[in-house]
C-alpha positions in Angstrom: -17.0 -22.6 21.3 -15.8 -20.5 18.5 -16.7 -16.8 18.3 -18.8 -15.6 15.4 -17.7 -12.6 13.4 -20.4 -10.5 14.9 -19.2 -11.3 18.4 -15.6 -10.2 17.5 -16.7 -7.1 15.6 -15.6 -3.7 16.9 -17.3 -0.4 16.0 -14.9 1.9 14.2 -14.4 5.4 15.5 -16.2 8.2 13.7 -13.0 9.6 12.2 -12.0 6.3 10.7 -15.5 5.8 9.2 -15.3 9.3 7.7 -11.9 8.5 6.3 -13.1 5.3 4.8 -16.0 7.1 3.1 -13.7 9.8 1.7 -11.2 7.2 0.4 -14.1 5.3 -1.1 -15.4 8.4 -2.9 -11.9 9.2 -4.2 -11.4 5.6 -5.4 -14.7 5.7 -7.3 -13.8 9.0 -8.9 -10.3 7.7 -9.9 -11.9 4.6 -11.4 -14.3 6.6 -13.5 -11.4 8.8 -14.7 -9.4 5.8 -15.6 -12.3 4.3 -17.6 -12.8 7.5 -19.5 -9.1 8.2 -20.1 -7.1 4.9 -20.1 -3.9 6.7 -21.2 -3.8 8.4 -17.8 -3.9 5.0 -16.1 -1.0 3.7 -18.2 1.1 6.8 -17.6 0.4 6.7 -13.9 1.4 3.0 -13.7 4.6 3.7 -15.5 5.4 6.6 -13.2 4.7 4.5 -10.0 6.8 1.6 -11.4 9.7 3.9 -12.2 9.5 5.5 -8.7 9.4 2.1 -7.0 12.4 0.8 -9.0 14.3 4.0 -8.3 13.7 3.6 -4.5 14.7 -0.1 -4.6 17.8 0.8 -6.5 18.8 3.5 -4.0 18.1 1.1 -1.1 20.2 -1.7 -2.6 23.0 0.7 -3.5 23.1 2.1 0.1 23.1 -1.4 1.6 25.9 -2.5 -0.7 28.0 0.5 0.0 27.5 0.5 3.8 28.4 -3.2 4.1 25.8 -3.7 6.8 23.6 -6.7 7.2 20.2 -6.3 5.7 17.2 -7.7 7.6 13.9 -7.4 5.7 11.0 -5.8 7.5 9.1 -9.1 7.3 11.8 -10.9 9.3 12.1 -8.2 11.8 8.5 -8.6 12.8 9.0 -12.3 13.3 7.2 -13.4 10.2 9.2 -16.1 8.3 9.7 -15.4 4.6 
C-alpha cells in the first residue's frame, strides 16, 4: 500500500521554519521593489548574467589550461546527463 503525503511528512525544525519565513518576507519585499522600479530588475539580471558568464569563463579557462579531465557535478553524483 502506497504511503500518503501526510504519512511521509516530517515536521521542520524551528530554525528552518523561521528561515523559511524570513526568506519569504524578503522575496515579497524584493518583488514589490521590482514591480515599482523595473529598471532595478533589469540591471540586476544583467549583473547576475555577467557574473555567471565570468565564472563559467574562468572555470573553462582553468580546465583548458590544466589539461585535466572534467567531470560535471551531475555525473559525479551518479545522475546521468
